[in-house]
N, C-alpha and C positions, 0 to 999 in steps of 0.2 A: 314098403313104409306107409303108414295112414297117418295123415295129418290133419288136426282140426284148426281151422283158421277163423278167429273172431273177427268179423267186420269185413264187409265186402266192397268198400270204397277204394280209394287209391292204394294203400298200403295192402289190402286184401287182394286187389288185382294183382300186384306185384308178386305176393306170395302164392298166388294159385298158378301164376304163371311160371315162376320158378320151380314149385312143387311138380308141375306138369313136365318140366325139361328134365327133372330128376327122375322121372318115372313112377313118382309116388301118387298114391290116391288121397284126393282131398275131399274133406267135409268142410264146406263154409257154413258158418252160423251168423244169423243176422235177424234182426227184428223186421226187417223189410225185404221183399223180393226184388225191390225196384232199386238194385245196387249195380254198379259196373261190373263186378266180378261175378254175377250169377251165372253167366253161360261158360265161364272158365273153369268151374269147379266140378267135380265128379257127382257129389252128392250135396244137397242143401238142407240145412235144418232151419225152419223158421220159427226161432223161439226168443223169449227174452233169456239171456243167459243166467239171470238172477234166480231162475226157477230151474236151474240144470237138475235139480234132484228128481224132477218129474220126468226126465228124458235120460235117466242114467243108462238104460239098456241100449240106447242109440250111440252111447259114447264109449262102451267097454272096450271096442276093437281098436281104439285110437293109440297110437304110440307117441305122438308128439303133439303139443299144442303151441299155437302161435297167437297172440294177441296182434291185431292189425287195426286197432283203435287207439284213441288217446284219452278214453273216458275211464277212469279208474274206478268208477262205480260198475262199470262193466268187466274190467281187468280182474279186480279183486275177486269176485265170484267165479271168474274163468281159472284163476289160480287155486281156488278153493276146489274146483272140481279136479284138477290134477293132482292136489295133494291127497284127496279122497281116493283116487283111483290109482295113485302112484305113476301118474304120467309126467314126464318132464314137459316144462314150460319155457320156450324161449323168450324170456322176459326178465330183466333185473330192475326190481321196484326201487332200489336205492339210488341206482344210477339214472333211473328215469326220472325220480324226483329232482334230481339236480339239473338234468338236461331240459327238463319241462319249463323251467323258469331261466330266462336270459340273465336276470339278476344273479341268481344262485350260481349259474354256470360261469358268468363272467367272473364274479368275486373269486371262484375256485380256480379258474384258469390263471387269473392275475397272480394269485397266491403261489401257483406253480411255475410262474415265470414264462407263461405262454402269452404271446402278445395278442391283445384284444383292442377294439375300437376304444379311443379315449371317450369318456362320459361327458355330457353336457352338464354343466356349464364350463368345464374345463377346456373343451374344445371349441373351435370357431365354426363358422359356416362354411359349406352347407352342413346340415344334420340330417340324420335319418332316424325316424321315429317308427317303433315297433311295438305291439302287445308283448308284455312280458311273458304270458303263458301260451302262446300260439306259435306253432312252427309254420314254416312255409312263408308265403307273400302276403297273407291276408292282413289288410290294414295297414300295410307298410306304406310310409309316406317320406319324401324328401323335400326339404325346406331351405331356401336361400334367404328368407326373410322371417322374422319372428314377430308374431302379434301377442298382445297380452293374453288372449285367449289361449293361444298356442303353448305360451310359457305356462299358464296355469295347468293345462292338461299334461304337459310333460312333467310337471312335479307330482302327479298322481302315482301310486303305487302300482297301477296296471299298465303303466307304459315305461319304455326305455327309450331314452335319447342319446345319441352318440354321433361322434364324428362319421361323415361320409367319406369312405374310403374309395378311390378309383382304382381299377385294375381288373384283371381276368379272375372269374370266380372258379374254384377247383372243389372237387369232392373226393372224399377217401373213406372207404369203410374199413372198420376194424372189428374183429371178432375174437373172442377167447375168454380166457379167465387171468387174474392177477398173476404175473409171472410168465404167461404163455400166451402172447398175443400174435395175431397175424393181421397183416395189412393186404388189401388188394390193389387193384389198378387205380391210379389216380385219373379222374375223368374231368373234362371241361363242361362247365353249365352256361348255357347261353340264356338270358333273362329277357323277357318280354317288357312292354312299357309299363305294366302294373306290377313289376318285380317276380313275375311267376316263371318258373323255368319251362322254357319252351323247346329246347334242344340239349342233348347230351352228346359229347364228342369224346371218342376213346380210340386209341391211347391220347393222352394230353400232348401239348406241345412243350412241356417243361424238359430243361435239360437234366442231365443225371444228378447233378448237385442239388438243384431245387427239389427234384422228386425226393431225394434222401432226406432233405430239410423237412419236408412235409410229412414224410413217414416218421421222422423223429417225433415231431410235435403230436402227431395222432397218438403214437405209443405213449407218450408222456401224459397225454390227456386220458387215455384209457386206465392207466396206473393210477392217475389222480382221482378218477371216479370210481375206482375199484370195480370196474366193469366185469360183469358175468354175463356175456351175451353179444349182442350186435351194436354197433354204435356207428353213425355217420358223422364225419366233420367236414364242415364247409370253411373254406378259406379264401382270402383274396391275396394274391401275390403282388406285393407293393414294395418297391425299392429293394428287391432282392431279398425280402423278408414275407414271411406268411402272417396274415392277421386273421385270427380265427373269429367268424362272425356267427357261427351256430354250431351246436353239437345236438345230436338227438340219439338217445339210447334206445333204439327201436330199428326194426326193418325199415329202411327208406324206400321210395317209390323211385322209379325211373333209372338211378344209376346201377343197381344190381343187374338189370337186364342188360345195359350197356356193357358192364364188365363181363357178364357172360357170353356175349356174342364176340367181345374182342379177345378175351383171354381163355376162355373155356371154363372159367371158375364159377361155380354155383354157390353162392355164399350160404344158402340154406343147406345144402349138402355139407359143406364145410363145417357149418356150426353143429349139425348133426353128428359129425365126426367126434367133435369135443364131447358131447353128451354121452354117445355110445361107445366111444374109444375104438373107432373103426378106422382110424387113419391109414393104417396099413392094407385094408381090405378093398378100398376103391381105387380102380384105375381111371384116372382122370386124363382125358384128351386135351393136351395143351394146343391152343391155336395163338396165332398172332395176326388178328384182323384189325382192319380200320373200320370204324363204326360211326355213323350218324343216326341218331335215336330222336326222333321229333314228332310233333303233334301238330295236325291241321284241320282245319274246319272248312266245309264247303257249304255255303249258303247264298241264295240268290245269285247263282251263277259267278260267285266270287269265292277265291281261296285266300284263307288267311293262315298264317302261322301262329298258334296259339299256345299259351301256357297250359300246363296239365289240367287245370280246373276246367277246361272245356271237356275233358275226359271225366273228370269227376261228376260232371252234371248230366252225363249222358247214359243211356241204358241200352239194353238188347246188344251189347258189344260182343263181338265174337272173333276168335282168332283165325286168321286167314294166311295160308302159306302162298308165297308167290304172287303178291296182291299188285296187279298191274306192273309187275317187274321189280317192285320192292321185295326184299327178303322175306319179310313178315309184316302183317298189319293187325292190331287190334281195332275193329271198326264195326260201325253199325249202318254201313253203306246199303245194306240189304233192305233197311227200313224205308228210306226215301233217297232217290237220286238227287233230290233238290235240297236236302239239308242232312249232311252226316258229318261225323268226325272220324279221325283215325290216328292212331299212334303208329308211326312207321319206323321199321328197322331196315337200313341200308348197310349192307356189309361188302368189303372188298379186301383183297391182298394189298393193295395200295390206295392213296388218296385218289388217285385217277380212276381206279376202279369204282370207288364210292361215288366220286362226282358223275361219272358215266352212268351208273345206276340210277341215281337220283334224277339226272337230267332225263332219262328215258321214261322215268316214271311220271314226272310232272308234265312233259310234253304228252305223253299218252292220256292222262286224266283230263288235261285242258282240252282235248280233242274229244274223248269219250263222253264227257259231261257238258260239252259246249260251254266251257268257262269263259268269261270275259278278260281274258288275259292273252297278251302277246309273250313270247319267250323273254323279250327285253324287260317287260314289266316285272318279271318274276326274278328279280336279281338276286334273291337270297339264295337260290338255287346253284348259283355259280361257284360258290366256295364255301365249304362246311367250316372254315376257321375264320370266324368273325364274331364280333360281340354284341351288335344290335342288328 
């Protein structure tokens, strides 16, 4: 399988990684070579996709297209390329139009009967404020007090203000087409101080009843948006119910890799099955692993657990197996031992094995890089199941 991936940032990094695990050949397309996924692809095409007609011979061998950007000015020409060459594209424009706006998606979810946060001013304090048209943690704020300036900003069309709901955050991917959807493993998300995901834990700690409830909600949402593709649902478990806080009709980052290591399911392979009708041809190895997937930054002899934006802003990242005892890492440690980042994967057949692997890793790098930490200071490594 030859796949062309548009965009080499976080989604592109995830796509290149999953494609590599599937044994596919990857062509990464971007206007810059200075992107995180550059070293994880097999081939790189340095072009503006709006000029794809000039590079048509470089693209005729491609079997599948995957946009890994959120810019419709780039996605539109990419889809036109697929239509011209008859290449399937893993992207649903109408579903993405809904999910790319929190206001549109919340209105649809409420009409479907899915629980969502109550909007301000119907809710009390504290409130959380988010940009309407951006996914992830960018510009997210929580407020316990309201100023007139803040009230004026919340009234603008580009912002969403809603009740802040406490509880553990979970994620679930859905793929398929109306009437034929499939969900994957529910994962636990751990958020840093600026509301960026710094850790994914799989499997989650939900009981069977709660797990089934989340799956049911995700299926209803997929049907409501008439999804033809891949969608990620994030929800908070609160008072024995799920409150959906975000949906994204695109390939997400972080969670698919965690699902892959925990269950053996590769979301990209599964959706390719839907497209090419090969569900019966692939023999998938099912596994039941415990996984911690997390990001760190080493700088000035100090180690920090960071949200994925530390990876988004880094370059020269390479995939390394058995990285100081971790199962895998995507890292640029080779560039400088004084300042580097890593996305780490720890895997075990039990939580005890995972904790032991993480413990060995952090003890090793504290010594190897002469970091200013004692083990007691690195309390986060003691237990993978915590919220902050």
